[in-house]
Backbone as a printed PyTorch tensor [residue, N CA C, xyz], in Angstrom:
tensor([[[ 13.0260, -10.8130,  13.9970],
         [ 11.8850, -10.9430,  12.7080],
         [ 10.2710, -11.4110,  13.4690]],

        [[  9.4470, -10.7810,  12.3170],
         [  8.3600, -10.2510,  12.8190],
         [  7.2140, -11.8740,  13.3420]],

        [[  6.5210, -11.5060,  13.6790],
         [  5.3230, -12.9920,  14.0630],
         [  4.3420, -12.6620,  13.1590]],

        [[  3.5820, -13.9040,  13.2730],
         [  2.5960, -14.0300,  12.1670],
         [  1.2650, -13.7290,  13.1690]],

        [[  0.0580, -13.5160,  12.3960],
         [ -1.0050, -13.9660,  12.8280],
         [ -1.1760, -14.5230,  14.2940]],

        [[ -0.8480, -15.9910,  14.0210],
         [ -1.2360, -16.5170,  15.0230],
         [  0.2970, -16.7290,  16.3490]],

        [[  0.9400, -15.1250,  16.1530],
         [  1.5450, -15.5820,  17.1690],
         [  2.9710, -16.5570,  16.5960]],

        [[  2.8860, -17.0670,  15.9480],
         [  4.1920, -18.2220,  15.9130],
         [  5.4110, -17.4430,  14.9420]],

        [[  6.1880, -17.4420,  15.1390],
         [  7.4190, -16.9640,  14.3340],
         [  7.4690, -17.8380,  12.8290]],

        [[  7.2640, -17.0950,  12.2090],
         [  7.3110, -17.7560,  10.4800],
         [  8.7800, -18.2260,  10.3430]],

        [[  8.9260, -19.4930,   9.3280],
         [ 10.3380, -19.7260,   9.2870],
         [ 11.3140, -19.2600,   8.4020]],

        [[ 12.3070, -19.2040,   9.0490],
         [ 13.4390, -18.0820,   7.9060],
         [ 13.2770, -18.4660,   6.5300]],

        [[ 13.2300, -19.6700,   6.2690],
         [ 12.6420, -19.9500,   4.7260],
         [ 11.6400, -19.2330,   3.8570]],

        [[ 10.1970, -19.3760,   5.0170],
         [  9.2920, -18.8720,   4.4030],
         [  9.3630, -16.7660,   4.5960]],

        [[ 10.1960, -16.6100,   5.2390],
         [ 10.7240, -14.9240,   5.3060],
         [ 11.5020, -14.5820,   4.1740]],

        [[ 12.5180, -15.7090,   3.2130],
         [ 13.5240, -15.5490,   2.5820],
         [ 12.4980, -15.3980,   1.2110]],

        [[ 11.7790, -16.7190,   1.0750],
         [ 10.7620, -16.2640,   0.0510],
         [  9.9540, -14.8810,  -0.7920]],

        [[  9.2970, -14.2940,   0.8890],
         [  8.4520, -13.7240,   1.3210],
         [  9.4110, -12.2800,   0.4070]],

        [[ 10.5840, -12.1630,   1.2740],
         [ 11.2480, -10.5640,   1.1490],
         [ 12.3180, -11.0100,  -0.3890]],

        [[ 12.3830, -12.1680,  -0.9310],
         [ 12.6900, -12.0330,  -2.1730],
         [ 11.7060, -11.7040,  -3.1770]],

        [[ 10.4030, -12.4240,  -3.3980],
         [  9.3640, -12.4570,  -3.7550],
         [  8.6070, -10.8860,  -4.2480]],

        [[  9.1820, -10.1650,  -3.0760],
         [  8.4250,  -8.6980,  -2.5670],
         [  9.3730,  -7.8010,  -3.2480]],

        [[ 10.7860,  -8.0280,  -3.3270],
         [ 11.3540,  -7.4730,  -4.1790],
         [ 11.6330,  -7.3560,  -5.6720]],

        [[ 11.2600,  -8.9080,  -5.8360],
         [ 11.5600,  -9.0390,  -7.6570],
         [  9.8820,  -8.5500,  -7.9620]],

        [[  8.8820,  -8.8290,  -7.3480],
         [  7.4550,  -8.4830,  -7.8730],
         [  7.3050,  -7.1380,  -7.7640]],

        [[  8.0170,  -6.2590,  -6.7850],
         [  7.6550,  -4.8070,  -6.8320],
         [  8.6220,  -4.5930,  -7.6860]],

        [[  9.4650,  -4.8360,  -7.9870],
         [ 10.3430,  -4.2960,  -9.0090],
         [ 10.6160,  -4.5920, -10.0970]],

        [[  9.7760,  -5.7670, -10.8690],
         [  9.7400,  -5.9670, -12.0580],
         [  8.5910,  -6.7450, -12.7350]],

        [[  7.5330,  -6.6180, -11.7150],
         [  6.2460,  -7.4050, -12.1400],
         [  6.2980,  -9.0370, -11.5440]],

        [[  4.8620,  -8.9330, -11.5410],
         [  4.7540, -10.5980, -10.8980],
         [  4.5690, -11.4960, -12.4250]],

        [[  3.8130, -10.9360, -13.3900],
         [  3.5740, -12.4200, -14.2910],
         [  5.4600, -12.4450, -14.7900]],

        [[  6.0670, -11.8360, -14.7950],
         [  7.3760, -11.5180, -15.4150],
         [  8.3500, -12.7000, -14.7030]],

        [[  8.1490, -13.0650, -13.8520],
         [  8.6640, -13.6030, -12.5840],
         [  8.1450, -15.1290, -12.6980]],

        [[  8.9870, -16.1480, -12.7260],
         [  8.7680, -17.5060, -12.1780],
         [  9.3030, -18.0840, -11.1560]],

        [[  8.8930, -18.7330, -10.9980],
         [  8.6890, -19.6580,  -9.5390],
         [ 10.0490, -19.9470,  -9.2950]],

        [[ 10.9070, -20.5490, -10.4620],
         [ 11.6120, -20.7930, -10.2460],
         [ 13.0500, -19.8160,  -9.7400]],

        [[ 12.9380, -18.6210, -10.2990],
         [ 13.5380, -17.3710, -10.1840],
         [ 13.7100, -17.3540,  -8.5760]],

        [[ 12.4640, -17.3700,  -7.7820],
         [ 11.6440, -16.7320,  -6.4660],
         [ 12.8870, -18.0920,  -5.7420]],

        [[ 13.0610, -19.1030,  -5.9120],
         [ 13.3580, -20.4370,  -5.2250],
         [ 14.7420, -20.2710,  -5.4850]],

        [[ 15.3270, -20.1100,  -6.5460],
         [ 16.9090, -19.9590,  -6.9430],
         [ 17.4800, -18.6530,  -5.8760]],

        [[ 16.8660, -17.2560,  -6.1740],
         [ 17.2720, -16.2130,  -5.6760],
         [ 16.8720, -16.7590,  -3.6140]],

        [[ 16.0330, -17.0540,  -3.5020],
         [ 15.9760, -17.7290,  -2.0940],
         [ 16.6510, -18.2290,  -1.5090]],

        [[ 17.1660, -19.5160,  -2.3080],
         [ 18.3190, -20.0480,  -1.6780],
         [ 17.1390, -21.1020,  -1.2070]],

        [[ 16.2990, -21.4810,  -1.9720],
         [ 15.4080, -23.0790,  -1.0380],
         [ 15.3320, -23.6540,  -2.0150]],

        [[ 15.2120, -24.9140,  -1.1850],
         [ 14.6160, -26.0010,  -2.6950],
         [ 13.0650, -25.8220,  -2.9810]],

        [[ 12.9440, -26.2150,  -4.1250],
         [ 11.0840, -26.2020,  -4.5540],
         [ 10.3950, -27.0600,  -3.5900]],

        [[ 10.6690, -27.9840,  -3.0600],
         [ 10.1210, -28.6630,  -1.7020],
         [  9.7570, -27.5420,  -0.7770]],

        [[ 10.5240, -26.7330,  -0.4820],
         [ 10.7580, -25.7520,   0.9170],
         [  9.2970, -25.0840,   0.2180]],

        [[  9.8140, -24.4120,  -1.0010],
         [  8.6520, -23.2940,  -1.5510],
         [  7.2760, -24.0280,  -1.3860]],

        [[  7.1050, -25.0760,  -2.0240],
         [  5.5380, -25.8630,  -2.0470],
         [  5.0110, -25.9170,  -0.6120]],

        [[  6.3610, -26.1120,   0.1930],
         [  5.9160, -26.3050,   2.1920],
         [  5.0310, -25.2520,   2.3630]],

        [[  5.5480, -24.0150,   1.9900],
         [  5.6600, -22.6330,   2.9180],
         [  3.8950, -22.3710,   1.5720]],

        [[  3.7880, -22.1850,   0.3480],
         [  3.2260, -21.4750,  -1.0090],
         [  2.6260, -22.6310,  -1.5770]],

        [[  1.5140, -23.1490,  -1.8620],
         [  1.0900, -23.9980,  -2.8570],
         [  1.3090, -23.8070,  -3.8660]],

        [[  1.3280, -22.6270,  -4.5260],
         [  1.5150, -22.1440,  -5.7080],
         [  1.6610, -20.4440,  -5.9280]],

        [[  2.2380, -20.0020,  -6.6930],
         [  2.8290, -18.9120,  -7.0260],
         [  1.6400, -17.8910,  -6.5310]],

        [[  0.4750, -17.8400,  -6.8250],
         [ -0.6670, -17.1970,  -6.4430],
         [ -0.6030, -16.9380,  -4.6950]],

        [[ -0.1100, -18.2260,  -4.5370],
         [ -0.2320, -17.8160,  -3.0500],
         [  0.4800, -17.0050,  -2.2450]],

        [[  2.0380, -16.8380,  -2.9930],
         [  3.0330, -15.9430,  -2.8190],
         [  2.7690, -14.5480,  -3.4690]],

        [[  2.0710, -14.7200,  -4.4520],
         [  1.6780, -13.0970,  -4.8420],
         [  0.6580, -13.0180,  -3.4240]],

        [[  0.0440, -13.3420,  -3.4340],
         [ -1.4860, -12.5920,  -2.2000],
         [ -0.5370, -12.7080,  -0.6450]],

        [[  0.6660, -13.3120,  -0.3250],
         [  1.0970, -13.2280,   0.5840],
         [  1.9060, -11.8420,   0.6210]],

        [[  2.4110, -11.2030,  -0.5380],
         [  3.3310, -10.1120,  -0.7330],
         [  2.4480,  -8.9820,  -0.7290]],

        [[  0.9510,  -9.0750,  -1.1170],
         [  0.3710,  -7.7270,  -1.0310],
         [ -0.6240,  -7.7000,   0.4520]],

        [[ -0.1970,  -8.9200,   1.1570],
         [ -0.9290,  -9.0480,   2.5230],
         [  0.4750,  -8.3140,   3.5040]],

        [[  2.0200,  -8.2970,   2.9210],
         [  2.7390,  -8.0320,   3.6850],
         [  2.7440,  -6.0300,   3.0970]],

        [[  2.5440,  -6.1630,   1.8400],
         [  2.5690,  -4.4130,   1.5930],
         [  1.3740,  -3.8400,   2.3430]],

        [[  0.4680,  -4.1920,   2.2020],
         [ -1.0300,  -3.7840,   3.0490],
         [ -0.6240,  -3.7030,   4.1180]],

        [[ -0.1310,  -4.5790,   5.1480],
         [  0.5900,  -4.5590,   6.6540],
         [  1.1310,  -3.1310,   6.6580]],

        [[  2.6370,  -3.2830,   6.0800],
         [  3.1960,  -2.0890,   6.4010],
         [  2.3360,  -0.5920,   5.9420]],

        [[  1.6090,  -0.4820,   5.2220],
         [  0.4480,   0.5780,   5.2140],
         [ -0.3380,   0.3790,   6.5050]],

        [[ -0.7740,  -0.5530,   6.9140],
         [ -1.8800,  -0.2610,   7.8960],
         [ -0.4660,   0.1460,   9.0300]],

        [[  0.4280,  -0.2910,   9.4900],
         [  1.0650,   0.0460,  10.1030],
         [  1.4210,   1.2980,  10.4130]],

        [[  2.0250,   1.9500,   9.2130],
         [  2.4310,   3.6250,   8.6580],
         [  0.9220,   4.3570,   9.3590]],

        [[ -0.5780,   4.0340,   8.7800],
         [ -1.3980,   4.8920,   9.5690],
         [ -1.5180,   4.4110,  10.8290]],

        [[ -1.5360,   3.5450,  11.3150],
         [ -1.5810,   3.1970,  12.9210],
         [ -0.9920,   4.2130,  13.8040]],

        [[  0.4210,   4.3190,  12.7080],
         [  1.1330,   4.9300,  13.6880],
         [  1.0750,   6.4260,  13.7270]],

        [[  0.0070,   7.0530,  12.9190],
         [ -0.1260,   8.5260,  12.6810],
         [ -1.4730,   8.3050,  14.3540]],

        [[ -2.2930,   7.4560,  13.9230],
         [ -3.2240,   7.6290,  14.8460],
         [ -2.8410,   7.0920,  16.6390]],

        [[ -1.5000,   6.6950,  16.3800],
         [ -1.2290,   6.0710,  17.8920],
         [ -1.0770,   7.1240,  18.3260]],

        [[ -0.3170,   8.2090,  17.9600],
         [  0.2650,   9.5940,  18.1070],
         [ -0.9090,  10.3330,  18.6730]],

        [[ -2.1000,   9.8520,  18.4860],
         [ -3.1890,  10.7890,  19.1400],
         [ -3.3680,  12.0740,  18.8580]],

        [[ -3.0040,  12.3780,  17.0990],
         [ -3.1550,  13.5860,  16.6290],
         [ -4.2300,  14.1190,  16.1420]],

        [[ -4.7670,  15.5230,  16.4380],
         [ -6.1620,  15.3530,  15.9370],
         [ -6.3670,  15.1470,  14.7480]],

        [[ -7.4610,  15.0040,  14.1920],
         [ -7.7310,  14.5000,  12.5670],
         [ -6.8450,  14.9920,  11.5600]],

        [[ -6.8900,  16.6780,  11.2720],
         [ -6.4790,  17.3610,  10.0650],
         [ -4.4770,  16.7580,  10.1830]],

        [[ -4.2390,  16.7770,  11.4630],
         [ -2.6140,  16.4700,  11.8330],
         [ -2.7130,  14.9360,  11.7390]],

        [[ -3.6270,  14.4190,  11.5980],
         [ -3.2420,  12.9160,  11.4530],
         [ -3.0180,  12.6340,   9.6270]],

        [[ -3.9940,  13.1750,   9.0500],
         [ -4.4820,  12.6610,   7.5340],
         [ -3.0970,  13.8560,   7.0830]],

        [[ -2.5030,  14.5040,   7.4310],
         [ -1.3500,  15.3850,   7.1320],
         [  0.4150,  14.3310,   7.2770]],

        [[  0.0330,  13.6860,   8.5360],
         [  0.7730,  12.2990,   8.9540],
         [  1.0270,  11.3110,   8.1760]],

        [[ -0.3410,  10.6600,   7.3890],
         [ -0.6010,   9.8710,   6.1430],
         [ -0.1170,  10.5480,   5.2960]],

        [[ -0.1700,  11.5470,   4.8080],
         [  0.2360,  11.8830,   4.0130],
         [  1.6500,  12.3750,   3.6400]],

        [[  2.5360,  12.3990,   4.8800],
         [  3.6420,  12.7780,   4.5710],
         [  4.6900,  11.1940,   4.5920]],

        [[  3.9700,  10.5110,   5.0510],
         [  4.3080,   8.8600,   5.1220],
         [  4.0150,   8.8160,   3.1980]],

        [[  3.4700,   8.9450,   3.1140],
         [  2.5230,   8.7190,   1.4540],
         [  4.4910,   9.1590,   0.4060]],

        [[  3.9440,  10.4270,   0.7300],
         [  5.6600,  11.5510,   0.1130],
         [  6.9590,  10.5680,   0.2550]],

        [[  6.7730,  10.4750,   2.1030],
         [  7.8670,   9.3090,   1.9780],
         [  8.1590,   8.5230,   1.0410]],

        [[  7.3200,   8.0150,   0.9670],
         [  7.8370,   6.5990,   0.0550],
         [  7.8270,   6.7280,  -1.2940]],

        [[  7.2350,   7.8440,  -1.9020],
         [  7.4460,   8.2280,  -3.3040],
         [  8.8770,   8.6380,  -3.7850]],

        [[  9.6710,   9.1720,  -2.4630],
         [ 11.0980,   9.5170,  -2.6240],
         [ 12.3590,   8.5010,  -2.0360]],

        [[ 11.6290,   7.2530,  -1.8340],
         [ 12.1200,   6.1680,  -1.2970],
         [ 13.2230,   5.6520,  -2.3700]],

        [[ 14.5890,   5.2360,  -2.0330],
         [ 14.9570,   4.3750,  -3.0970],
         [ 14.2480,   3.6000,  -3.8100]],

        [[ 14.0640,   2.8210,  -5.0500],
         [ 13.5550,   1.8860,  -5.7490],
         [ 12.0770,   2.1770,  -5.8580]],

        [[ 11.3690,   3.1460,  -5.5460],
         [ 10.3270,   3.4010,  -5.5150],
         [  9.9600,   2.6770,  -7.5510]],

        [[  8.4860,   2.1140,  -7.3410],
         [  8.2130,   1.8510,  -8.6010],
         [  6.7100,   1.6370,  -8.6520]],

        [[  6.4580,   3.0880,  -8.1930],
         [  4.6830,   2.9370,  -8.2070],
         [  3.7920,   2.3420,  -6.7510]],

        [[  2.5610,   2.3630,  -6.6790],
         [  1.5110,   1.5950,  -6.1030],
         [  1.5950,   0.1240,  -6.1960]],

        [[  2.4340,  -0.8470,  -5.1620],
         [  2.5750,  -1.9910,  -5.2350],
         [  0.8520,  -2.8710,  -5.6770]],

        [[ -0.1830,  -2.0270,  -5.2610],
         [ -1.4920,  -2.3930,  -5.4470],
         [ -2.0950,  -2.3110,  -7.2750]],

        [[ -2.0760,  -1.0850,  -7.4860],
         [ -2.1290,  -0.9190,  -8.6280],
         [ -1.5000,  -1.4400,  -9.4860]],

        [[  0.1380,  -1.6700,  -9.4820],
         [  0.9880,  -2.4150, -10.4330],
         [  0.0620,  -3.6010, -10.4460]],

        [[ -0.2690,  -4.0920,  -9.4320],
         [ -0.5750,  -5.6790,  -9.3060],
         [ -1.8700,  -5.7240,  -9.5600]],

        [[ -3.1110,  -4.8140,  -9.8420],
         [ -4.3540,  -4.6980, -10.2320],
         [ -4.4010,  -5.0120, -11.9750]],

        [[ -3.3050,  -3.9340, -12.3900],
         [ -2.7720,  -4.2840, -13.6500],
         [ -2.5180,  -5.2930, -14.5390]],

        [[ -1.8670,  -6.3160, -13.7870],
         [ -1.6150,  -7.5830, -14.2580],
         [ -2.3400,  -8.8140, -14.1990]],

        [[ -3.7370,  -8.5550, -13.0520],
         [ -4.9080,  -8.8870, -12.8990],
         [ -6.1530,  -8.4770, -13.1070]],

        [[ -6.7290,  -8.1610, -14.2360],
         [ -7.6930,  -7.1960, -14.3720],
         [ -9.0130,  -7.8650, -13.8100]],

        [[ -8.9660,  -9.3340, -14.2380],
         [-10.3120,  -9.8770, -13.9670],
         [-10.9350,  -9.6820, -12.1040]],

        [[-11.9630,  -9.0600, -12.2010],
         [-12.1820,  -8.8560, -11.0090],
         [-12.7230,  -9.7260, -10.1980]],

        [[-12.7780, -11.0130, -10.4840],
         [-13.2540, -12.1210,  -9.3400],
         [-12.0570, -12.7710,  -9.0600]],

        [[-10.9250, -12.6670,  -9.9510],
         [ -9.5430, -12.7630,  -9.4440],
         [ -9.2240, -12.8140,  -7.7590]],

        [[ -8.4740, -13.7510,  -7.2150],
         [ -8.4630, -13.4200,  -5.6100],
         [ -7.2660, -12.2560,  -5.2410]],

        [[ -6.1390, -12.1680,  -6.5140],
         [ -5.3670, -10.9690,  -6.6180],
         [ -6.1950, -10.1040,  -6.6990]],

        [[ -7.4240,  -9.9930,  -7.8080],
         [ -7.9540,  -8.5510,  -7.9930],
         [ -8.4950,  -8.2240,  -6.7490]],

        [[ -8.9150,  -9.2520,  -5.9720],
         [-10.0210,  -8.7240,  -4.9920],
         [ -9.2080,  -8.3780,  -3.3580]],

        [[ -7.9570,  -8.9940,  -3.1410],
         [ -7.2830,  -8.5310,  -2.1800],
         [ -6.7880,  -7.1430,  -2.4280]],

        [[ -6.4260,  -6.3820,  -3.7930],
         [ -6.7290,  -5.2210,  -4.0180],
         [ -7.5670,  -3.9390,  -3.5270]],

        [[ -8.6480,  -4.9620,  -3.8430],
         [ -9.5330,  -4.3320,  -3.9890],
         [-10.4840,  -3.6590,  -2.3830]],

        [[ -9.9100,  -4.8000,  -1.5230],
         [ -9.9700,  -5.0330,  -0.1820],
         [ -9.1090,  -3.9490,   0.4210]],

        [[ -8.1130,  -3.5810,  -0.1000],
         [ -6.8060,  -3.0780,   0.5350],
         [ -7.6560,  -1.3020,   0.9540]],

        [[ -7.9840,  -1.3730,  -0.9210],
         [ -8.0930,  -0.2350,  -1.4200],
         [ -9.1110,   0.6870,  -0.7450]],

        [[-10.5480,  -0.5040,  -0.4130],
         [-11.4840,  -0.5130,   0.5310],
         [-11.1450,   0.1970,   1.8430]],

        [[-10.5510,  -0.6340,   2.2590],
         [ -9.7020,  -0.2030,   3.8700],
         [ -8.9810,   1.0180,   4.1110]],

        [[ -8.3930,   1.7680,   2.6960],
         [ -7.6900,   2.8010,   2.6140],
         [ -8.8710,   3.9630,   2.7460]],

        [[ -9.5920,   3.6550,   1.9230],
         [-10.3030,   4.9920,   1.6600],
         [-11.4360,   5.0620,   2.8580]],

        [[-11.9070,   4.1430,   3.0940],
         [-12.5150,   3.7430,   4.6930],
         [-11.2400,   4.8280,   5.6760]],

        [[-10.7510,   4.5920,   5.8120],
         [ -9.1870,   5.3730,   7.1760],
         [ -9.5670,   7.0040,   6.4230]],

        [[ -9.6950,   6.8140,   5.5570],
         [ -9.3260,   8.3590,   4.9900],
         [-10.8970,   9.5050,   5.1450]],

        [[-11.6590,   8.2780,   5.0180],
         [-12.6200,   9.2520,   5.2750],
         [-12.8120,   8.9730,   6.3910]],

        [[-13.2560,   8.1480,   7.4780],
         [-13.2880,   8.7420,   8.9390],
         [-12.1930,   9.4600,   9.6180]],

        [[-10.6260,   9.7130,   8.8700],
         [-10.3210,  10.8570,   9.4540],
         [-10.6630,  12.3760,   8.6880]],

        [[-11.1840,  12.4060,   7.6690],
         [-12.1010,  13.7230,   6.8420],
         [-12.9560,  13.8370,   7.9330]],

        [[-13.8660,  12.7710,   8.1490],
         [-14.8750,  13.0160,   8.9410],
         [-14.7090,  13.7370,  10.3140]],

        [[-13.7900,  13.3220,  11.1600],
         [-12.9670,  13.6760,  12.0010],
         [-13.0900,  15.5050,  12.1370]],

        [[-12.7540,  15.6890,  10.5450],
         [-12.4740,  17.3430,  10.5590],
         [-13.8610,  17.9950,  10.3310]],

        [[-14.5220,  17.6860,   9.5850],
         [-15.8840,  18.0110,   9.3470],
         [-16.8790,  16.2630,   8.4650]],

        [[-17.7300,  16.5380,   8.9980],
         [-18.8060,  15.4310,   8.6060],
         [-19.4530,  15.3580,   7.0730]],

        [[-19.5120,  16.3580,   7.1450],
         [-20.5900,  17.1350,   5.9090],
         [-19.3340,  16.9300,   4.1120]],

        [[-19.9960,  15.9320,   3.6150],
         [-19.3840,  15.5570,   2.1030],
         [-17.3820,  14.7000,   2.5670]],

        [[-17.9900,  14.2970,   3.4990],
         [-16.1720,  13.5400,   4.1870],
         [-16.2010,  12.3800,   2.8840]],

        [[-16.9580,  11.6920,   2.6170],
         [-16.5730,  10.5650,   1.3670],
         [-16.0310,  10.8200,  -0.0310]],

        [[-16.8350,  11.9630,  -0.3720],
         [-16.1700,  12.6750,  -1.9010],
         [-14.7610,  13.4040,  -1.0460]],

        [[-14.6110,  13.8800,  -0.3870],
         [-13.2150,  14.4770,  -0.0760],
         [-12.2430,  13.2740,   0.2580]],

        [[-12.6130,  11.9970,   0.6810],
         [-11.7840,  10.9110,   0.8120],
         [-11.5390,  10.4950,  -0.8210]],

        [[-12.5910,  10.4300,  -1.4370],
         [-11.8920,   9.4760,  -2.5630],
         [-11.0720,  10.7850,  -3.2880]],

        [[-11.3540,  11.6890,  -3.5230],
         [-10.4520,  13.0390,  -3.5140],
         [ -8.7710,  12.6810,  -3.1240]],

        [[ -8.8790,  12.5930,  -1.7740],
         [ -7.7610,  12.1050,  -1.2530],
         [ -6.8900,  10.8810,  -2.1070]],

        [[ -7.6360,  10.1650,  -2.1240],
         [ -7.4610,   8.8010,  -2.5870],
         [ -6.6700,   8.8100,  -4.2200]],

        [[ -7.6130,   9.7190,  -5.3620],
         [ -7.0810,   9.9480,  -6.3920],
         [ -5.8100,  11.2780,  -6.8030]],

        [[ -5.8580,  11.7380,  -5.7390],
         [ -4.5810,  12.7180,  -5.6600],
         [ -3.0610,  11.9390,  -4.9670]],

        [[ -3.4130,  10.7200,  -4.4870],
         [ -2.5010,   9.3480,  -3.9970],
         [ -2.2690,   8.9260,  -5.4050]],

        [[ -3.0460,   8.5320,  -5.9020],
         [ -2.9050,   7.6600,  -6.8290],
         [ -2.2370,   8.4540,  -7.8380]],

        [[ -2.6690,   9.4560,  -8.4240],
         [ -1.8260,  10.5780,  -9.3230],
         [ -0.4460,  10.8880,  -8.8920]],

        [[ -0.2310,  10.8560,  -7.7530],
         [  1.2890,  11.1670,  -6.8820],
         [  2.2250,   9.8720,  -7.1780]],

        [[  1.7210,   8.5970,  -6.6050],
         [  2.4790,   7.5370,  -7.3130],
         [  2.5600,   7.0370,  -8.5920]],

        [[  1.5310,   7.2090,  -9.3300],
         [  2.0110,   6.9970, -11.2080],
         [  2.6600,   8.1260, -11.2140]],

        [[  2.7690,   9.3350, -11.2490],
         [  3.7420,  10.4270, -11.5480],
         [  5.1110,  10.4020, -10.7970]],

        [[  5.0570,   9.9670,  -9.7750],
         [  6.4340,   9.6250,  -8.8480],
         [  7.3940,   8.5890,  -9.4850]],

        [[  6.7290,   7.6850, -10.1600],
         [  7.8730,   7.0280, -11.1810],
         [  8.2140,   7.6070, -12.3740]],

        [[  7.2700,   8.6120, -12.9510],
         [  7.9810,   9.3540, -14.3090],
         [  8.8420,  10.5880, -14.1210]],

        [[  8.6230,  11.1300, -13.1100],
         [  9.2410,  12.3550, -12.7710],
         [  9.8110,  13.0940, -11.7490]],

        [[ 10.0220,  14.0760, -11.3060],
         [ 10.9130,  14.4000, -10.1380],
         [ 10.1600,  14.1460,  -8.8450]],

        [[ 10.9120,  13.1080,  -8.1710],
         [ 10.1460,  12.7090,  -7.0840],
         [  9.8600,  13.7010,  -5.9640]],

        [[ 10.7280,  14.4100,  -5.6230],
         [ 10.4570,  15.4810,  -4.7710],
         [  9.8450,  16.7250,  -4.6370]],

        [[  9.6610,  16.5700,  -6.5820],
         [  8.4580,  17.8180,  -6.9400],
         [  7.1520,  17.3110,  -6.3560]],

        [[  6.9870,  16.0020,  -7.2390],
         [  5.6850,  15.2100,  -7.3640],
         [  5.1020,  15.1730,  -5.5260]],

        [[  5.9620,  14.9800,  -4.6590],
         [  5.8120,  14.8420,  -3.2350],
         [  5.4020,  15.9020,  -3.0670]],

        [[  5.9080,  17.4230,  -3.0370],
         [  5.7940,  18.4990,  -2.8580],
         [  4.1740,  18.9200,  -3.3970]],

        [[  3.9830,  18.5790,  -4.6710],
         [  2.8320,  18.7940,  -4.9980],
         [  1.7360,  18.1980,  -4.5040]],

        [[  1.8910,  16.9570,  -4.1360],
         [  0.5470,  16.2640,  -3.6800],
         [  0.3030,  16.6480,  -2.3410]],

        [[  1.4920,  16.9820,  -1.3430],
         [  1.3130,  17.6210,  -0.0390],
         [  0.3820,  18.6530,  -0.2130]],

        [[  0.7950,  19.6940,  -1.0120],
         [  0.1300,  20.5000,  -1.3320],
         [ -1.2840,  20.8530,  -1.6650]],

        [[ -1.4990,  19.5210,  -2.5310],
         [ -2.8870,  19.0710,  -3.0160],
         [ -3.2680,  18.7890,  -1.5170]],

        [[ -3.1440,  17.6280,  -0.6950],
         [ -3.8240,  17.5330,   0.4490],
         [ -4.0380,  18.7910,   1.3440]],

        [[ -2.8810,  19.7440,   1.7820],
         [ -3.4360,  20.6770,   2.2520],
         [ -4.5900,  21.3890,   1.8830]],

        [[ -4.8340,  21.5810,   0.5260],
         [ -5.5870,  22.3420,  -0.1740],
         [ -7.1090,  21.7560,   0.3160]],

        [[ -7.1600,  20.2590,   0.3490],
         [ -8.2490,  19.4610,   0.2920],
         [ -8.9650,  19.4830,   1.9040]],

        [[ -7.4990,  19.6130,   2.5800],
         [ -8.1940,  19.5880,   4.3520],
         [ -8.3720,  21.0010,   4.6450]],

        [[ -7.7140,  22.0410,   4.1630],
         [ -8.3950,  23.7950,   4.3610],
         [ -9.9910,  23.7390,   3.8040]],

        [[-10.4270,  23.3650,   2.2530],
         [-11.4210,  23.1760,   2.2340],
         [-12.6090,  22.4430,   2.4320]],

        [[-12.1400,  21.3200,   2.8010],
         [-13.0800,  20.4460,   3.4270],
         [-13.2750,  20.4970,   4.6200]],

        [[-12.5890,  21.3620,   5.8290],
         [-12.5740,  22.2220,   7.1160],
         [-13.4540,  23.1980,   7.2390]],

        [[-13.6000,  23.8750,   6.1850],
         [-14.3410,  25.1310,   6.0470],
         [-16.0800,  25.0050,   5.4290]],

        [[-16.0760,  23.4000,   4.9540],
         [-17.5490,  23.0060,   4.4860],
         [-18.7190,  23.4330,   5.7860]],

        [[-19.8010,  24.0780,   5.1800],
         [-20.4680,  23.8900,   6.4720],
         [-21.6780,  22.8490,   6.5100]],

        [[-21.8140,  22.2330,   7.5740],
         [-22.4980,  21.5450,   7.7440],
         [-23.9300,  21.6190,   7.3350]],

        [[-24.4610,  20.4250,   6.7880],
         [-25.6800,  20.5130,   5.8120],
         [-26.7990,  20.7890,   6.4460]]])
């Protein structure tokens, strides 16, 4: 079982609540699911739920934090391999393509969440923006490692390719969407690498 940021192992009940919420929120949406259902499916008491999460919003934020950490871990694996920037970027893209083809894929957890929380001041919306800014910055750094010229517009292009693939992967042939996404990323890497410094 994973340890929390403080190094203390989270309680089994908290982990069960979070796992249950993750499965249901990702599969069915956030607003459509009540706390009572999560409590019932996690097989905990209402008091146990509120001991770990003061309210549903806290559980939603924990769900997004878990999703964020999973993506950060995936990216960190690419970095830890010591790959050159183009290969690290390809590794990140391949991880995205694998996710799209995974069983139960329902798109991007963050885009799904922000669709349900459109108020830019809401903590859930803010958590989505924080995650997306980190991801954009990470891709920007990788592209700058290939060629600094226009790395930021190229990073935005990568993120848009990813967002499109995540949305299309819910609707169409996942293998074809993944292949198209990877081909787009490859073209982006080659075009970016060929840019001349200004």
